[in-house]
C-alpha positions as CSV (number, residue, x, y, z in Angstrom):
1,X,-0.3,0.2,0.1
2,X,3.2,2.5,0.3
3,X,5.0,1.8,-3.0
4,X,2.9,3.8,-6.0
5,X,1.7,1.4,-9.0
6,X,1.6,1.9,-12.5
7,X,-1.3,2.6,-14.5
8,X,-1.6,-0.8,-15.1
9,X,-1.7,-2.2,-11.4
10,X,-4.5,-0.7,-9.7
11,X,-7.3,-2.9,-8.7
12,X,-11.0,-2.3,-9.3
13,X,-13.1,-3.0,-6.0
14,X,-16.2,-4.7,-7.6
15,X,-19.2,-4.1,-5.2
16,X,-21.7,-5.3,-7.6
17,X,-19.9,-8.4,-7.7
18,X,-19.5,-8.9,-3.9
19,X,-23.2,-7.6,-3.4
20,X,-24.5,-10.8,-5.8
21,X,-22.3,-13.1,-3.9
22,X,-24.1,-11.8,-0.5
23,X,-27.4,-12.1,-2.2
24,X,-26.9,-15.7,-3.3
25,X,-25.4,-16.3,0.6
26,X,-28.7,-14.7,1.9
27,X,-30.9,-16.5,-0.8
28,X,-29.7,-19.7,0.5
29,X,-30.4,-19.4,4.3
30,X,-33.8,-17.9,3.4
31,X,-34.8,-20.9,1.4
32,X,-33.3,-22.9,4.5
33,X,-35.6,-21.2,7.1
34,X,-38.8,-21.5,4.3
35,X,-38.2,-25.3,4.2
36,X,-37.9,-25.6,8.4
37,X,-41.0,-23.9,8.4
38,X,-39.9,-20.0,9.5
39,X,-41.1,-17.0,8.4
40,X,-40.2,-15.6,5.3
41,X,-38.6,-12.1,6.0
42,X,-40.3,-9.3,5.1
43,X,-39.2,-5.7,4.0
44,X,-41.2,-2.9,3.6
45,X,-40.2,0.9,2.1
46,X,-41.7,4.3,2.4
47,X,-41.2,6.6,-0.5
48,X,-42.1,10.3,-0.1
49,X,-42.9,12.2,-3.6
50,X,-41.1,11.2,-6.9
51,X,-37.2,12.0,-6.2
52,X,-35.3,10.4,-9.1
53,X,-32.4,8.8,-7.2
54,X,-34.6,7.8,-4.7
55,X,-37.3,5.9,-7.0
56,X,-34.5,4.3,-8.5
57,X,-33.3,3.2,-5.2
58,X,-36.6,2.0,-3.8
59,X,-37.1,0.0,-7.0
60,X,-33.6,-1.6,-6.7
61,X,-34.6,-2.4,-2.9
62,X,-38.0,-4.0,-4.6
63,X,-36.3,-6.4,-6.9
64,X,-33.3,-7.1,-4.7
65,X,-35.9,-8.6,-2.0
66,X,-37.4,-11.0,-4.7
67,X,-34.0,-12.1,-5.8
68,X,-33.4,-13.2,-2.2
69,X,-36.7,-14.3,-1.6
70,X,-37.7,-12.1,0.6
71,X,-41.5,-10.6,0.6
72,X,-41.8,-7.0,0.1
73,X,-44.0,-3.9,0.5
74,X,-43.8,-0.8,-1.4
75,X,-45.9,2.1,0.3
76,X,-45.9,5.0,-1.7
77,X,-47.3,9.0,-1.2
78,X,-46.8,12.2,-2.4
79,X,-44.5,14.8,-1.2
80,X,-47.7,16.6,0.0
81,X,-48.0,14.3,3.0
82,X,-48.3,16.3,6.1
83,X,-45.4,14.8,9.1
84,X,-48.3,13.7,11.4
85,X,-49.5,10.8,8.6
86,X,-46.0,10.1,8.0
87,X,-45.7,9.6,12.0
88,X,-49.1,7.3,11.7
89,X,-47.7,5.1,8.7
90,X,-44.6,4.4,10.9
91,X,-46.0,3.8,13.9
92,X,-48.8,0.9,12.0
93,X,-45.5,-0.7,10.7
94,X,-44.1,-0.7,14.0
95,X,-46.6,-2.7,14.8
96,X,-46.9,-5.0,12.0
97,X,-46.6,-8.4,12.9
98,X,-46.0,-9.7,9.2
99,X,-43.3,-6.5,8.9
100,X,-39.8,-7.5,10.2
101,X,-38.3,-4.5,9.0
102,X,-38.5,-1.0,7.1
103,X,-37.5,2.0,5.7
104,X,-38.6,5.7,5.0
105,X,-36.3,6.9,2.0
106,X,-34.3,10.0,2.5
107,X,-34.5,12.7,1.4
108,X,-37.9,13.5,2.7
109,X,-40.1,16.9,2.3
110,X,-38.5,20.1,4.0
111,X,-41.9,20.4,5.9
112,X,-41.0,16.7,7.5
113,X,-38.7,16.6,10.2
114,X,-36.2,13.7,9.3
115,X,-34.8,13.2,13.0
116,X,-38.8,12.7,14.1
117,X,-39.4,10.0,11.7
118,X,-35.7,8.5,12.4
119,X,-36.5,8.0,16.1
120,X,-40.4,7.2,15.5
121,X,-39.0,4.0,13.7
122,X,-38.7,1.4,16.1
123,X,-34.9,0.2,16.6
124,X,-35.5,-3.8,16.1
125,X,-37.8,-3.0,12.3
126,X,-34.5,0.3,11.8
127,X,-32.8,-2.0,9.0
128,X,-31.2,1.4,7.9
129,X,-29.6,2.0,11.1
130,X,-30.0,5.0,11.6
131,X,-32.1,4.8,14.7
132,X,-29.9,6.5,18.1
133,X,-30.4,3.3,19.6
134,X,-28.8,1.5,17.0
135,X,-25.9,4.0,16.7
136,X,-25.5,4.0,20.1
137,X,-24.9,0.4,20.3
138,X,-22.6,0.3,17.4
139,X,-20.6,2.9,18.9
140,X,-20.6,0.9,22.6
141,X,-19.6,-2.4,20.5
142,X,-22.6,-4.0,21.0
143,X,-24.7,-5.9,18.7
144,X,-26.7,-3.7,16.4
145,X,-28.7,-3.6,13.1
146,X,-25.6,-1.0,11.7
147,X,-26.3,1.6,8.5
148,X,-26.1,0.2,5.3
149,X,-23.8,2.0,3.8
150,X,-20.8,2.0,6.0
151,X,-21.3,-1.6,6.8
152,X,-21.1,-2.6,3.4
153,X,-17.8,-0.5,2.9
154,X,-16.6,-2.5,5.8
155,X,-17.3,-5.5,4.1
156,X,-15.6,-4.8,0.8
157,X,-12.8,-3.8,2.9
158,X,-13.2,-7.4,4.4
159,X,-13.8,-9.5,1.2
160,X,-11.1,-8.2,-0.8
161,X,-8.5,-9.0,2.4
162,X,-7.4,-5.4,2.6
163,X,-5.3,-4.4,5.8
164,X,-6.8,-2.2,8.1
165,X,-4.9,-3.2,11.2
166,X,-2.6,0.0,12.5
167,X,-3.7,1.7,8.4
168,X,-4.5,5.2,8.9
169,X,-7.8,6.2,7.5
170,X,-8.9,9.6,6.4
171,X,-13.0,10.1,5.8
172,X,-14.0,12.8,4.0
173,X,-17.9,13.6,5.1
174,X,-19.2,13.6,8.9
175,X,-22.7,13.2,7.6
176,X,-24.8,10.9,10.4
177,X,-25.3,8.2,7.6
178,X,-22.1,7.4,5.7
179,X,-18.9,9.7,7.2
180,X,-19.1,9.3,10.9
181,X,-20.8,6.1,11.5
182,X,-17.9,4.3,9.1
183,X,-15.2,6.3,10.8
184,X,-16.5,4.8,14.1
185,X,-16.5,1.2,12.7
186,X,-13.0,1.7,11.5
187,X,-11.1,2.6,14.8
188,X,-13.7,-0.5,16.6
189,X,-10.9,-3.5,18.0
190,X,-12.2,-6.0,15.3
191,X,-11.3,-6.9,11.8
192,X,-11.3,-4.6,9.8
193,X,-10.8,-2.1,12.1
194,X,-8.2,-1.0,14.1
195,X,-7.3,1.9,12.1
196,X,-6.0,5.2,13.0
197,X,-9.3,7.3,12.0
198,X,-9.5,11.2,10.7
199,X,-12.7,12.6,10.4
200,X,-12.5,15.7,8.0
201,X,-15.4,17.8,6.8
202,X,-16.0,21.7,5.3
203,X,-14.0,23.1,8.1
204,X,-11.0,21.0,7.9
205,X,-7.8,23.0,7.1
206,X,-4.8,21.8,5.1
207,X,-7.2,19.3,4.0
208,X,-5.1,17.5,0.8
209,X,-2.5,17.4,3.2
210,X,-4.0,15.2,5.2
211,X,-5.8,13.1,2.4
212,X,-1.7,12.4,1.3
213,X,-1.1,10.6,4.5
214,X,-4.3,8.2,3.9
215,X,-3.8,4.5,3.6
216,X,-7.5,4.2,3.0
217,X,-9.2,7.4,2.2
218,X,-13.4,7.5,2.3
219,X,-14.5,9.8,0.3
220,X,-18.1,10.9,1.0
221,X,-19.1,14.6,0.9
222,X,-21.0,14.1,-2.5
223,X,-19.6,17.0,-4.7
224,X,-18.7,15.0,-8.3
225,X,-15.1,14.7,-8.4
226,X,-13.9,16.2,-5.5
227,X,-11.1,14.2,-4.9
228,X,-7.7,14.9,-7.4
229,X,-4.4,13.2,-7.8
230,X,-3.1,15.7,-5.6
231,X,-5.0,14.6,-2.9
232,X,-4.1,10.5,-2.6
233,X,-1.1,8.7,-1.5
234,X,0.3,6.7,-4.2
235,X,-0.5,3.0,-3.5
236,X,-4.1,4.0,-1.2
237,X,-7.0,2.1,-1.3
238,X,-9.8,4.4,-2.9
239,X,-13.4,4.4,-1.6
240,X,-15.8,6.4,-3.3
241,X,-19.2,6.6,-2.0
242,X,-20.1,9.6,-4.1
243,X,-23.4,8.9,-6.3
244,X,-24.6,12.5,-7.7
245,X,-26.7,12.5,-10.8
246,X,-24.6,15.0,-13.6
247,X,-26.3,16.0,-16.8
248,X,-24.7,13.9,-19.6
249,X,-26.1,14.7,-22.8
250,X,-24.4,12.0,-24.0
251,X,-26.7,9.6,-22.5
252,X,-30.1,8.6,-23.6
253,X,-31.3,9.0,-20.1
254,X,-29.7,12.7,-19.8
255,X,-27.6,12.2,-17.0
256,X,-24.4,10.0,-15.4
257,X,-23.9,8.6,-11.8
258,X,-20.5,10.7,-10.3
259,X,-18.6,10.0,-7.4
260,X,-16.6,12.4,-5.5
261,X,-13.2,10.9,-6.6
262,X,-12.0,12.2,-9.9
263,X,-11.5,8.4,-11.3
264,X,-9.5,9.1,-14.4
265,X,-6.9,10.5,-12.1
266,X,-6.9,8.8,-9.1
267,X,-7.3,5.3,-10.4
268,X,-3.5,5.1,-11.6
269,X,-2.3,6.2,-8.2
270,X,-4.5,3.6,-6.3
271,X,-3.8,0.1,-5.3
272,X,-7.4,-0.9,-5.4
273,X,-10.6,1.8,-6.3
274,X,-14.1,1.6,-6.2
275,X,-16.2,2.5,-9.5
276,X,-18.8,4.6,-9.9
277,X,-21.5,3.0,-10.5
278,X,-20.7,-0.3,-9.2
279,X,-18.8,0.3,-6.3
280,X,-20.2,1.3,-3.0
281,X,-23.9,1.8,-3.7
282,X,-24.7,-2.1,-4.9
283,X,-23.3,-3.2,-1.3
284,X,-26.0,-1.3,0.3
285,X,-28.8,-2.6,-0.8
286,X,-27.1,-5.8,0.1
287,X,-26.5,-4.9,3.5
288,X,-30.0,-3.7,4.3
289,X,-31.1,-7.3,2.9
290,X,-28.6,-8.5,5.7
291,X,-30.1,-5.8,8.4
292,X,-33.8,-7.3,7.3
293,X,-32.5,-11.1,7.7
294,X,-30.7,-10.5,10.9
295,X,-34.1,-8.6,11.8
296,X,-36.3,-11.8,11.3
297,X,-34.1,-13.9,13.2
298,X,-34.2,-11.5,16.2
299,X,-30.3,-11.9,16.2
300,X,-30.1,-8.3,17.6
301,X,-33.1,-7.6,19.3
302,X,-34.7,-10.8,20.4
303,X,-38.3,-11.5,19.4
């Protein structure tokens, strides 16, 4: 990880294939559980409004449920739904014994308090891993339903057998959804883990100087192409969490997904790097499915 590779030696971290491997494993366990007479895991999703990215993401979640043998329910609402109406639906799903886990797709309309909705989801059904109880259990090192994207990043490092023990990991972005939890997970005394972690954000001074010291660089700030070659140490492992829609007239859809890393510049310097699309994104859905299976089994919160 410290020797600069030439432009042909970096390896792609294939999140799409890794996610498929996980889905195969989940499907096999679900089939075994069904054969033993256990209930089929059931994931529900609430989608408010018509955000293009959210539409795509939720559709992929429904397809993934079919892939692994889960039951799934999609509840759609217009963006004029009131906060009270949404909270009432959350309360209903909390008490529905057929639903093992559910998500409320973010972002929500501005008139709805996102934190209030997150806190309303019962922790044992919080398969996004956003509830303060699950975050607190994660910090304390207790069993938890972990945030899907951060745990997906850790799983990629595990399955590619990339060393983390004693490595310096720099995370750019301090969101509660990705940056902060992945910094916590990689610092934990576990494998993968035991990193020395620096968490950077919009107020960080001398950012390129810090990122150039990273053995593992995680970019999760939502700014396309932000990380450039001058910010990366030769041989670093680069994890690009960004998935921003950028206008692209050459595409049929009129847009393309861009990551936070300038791939063309950075890839020749990296030892391993995630592409966008096909890197971290597919892992998020795979880990959501895994959380749903764990919730169905009562692994974290006994039923």
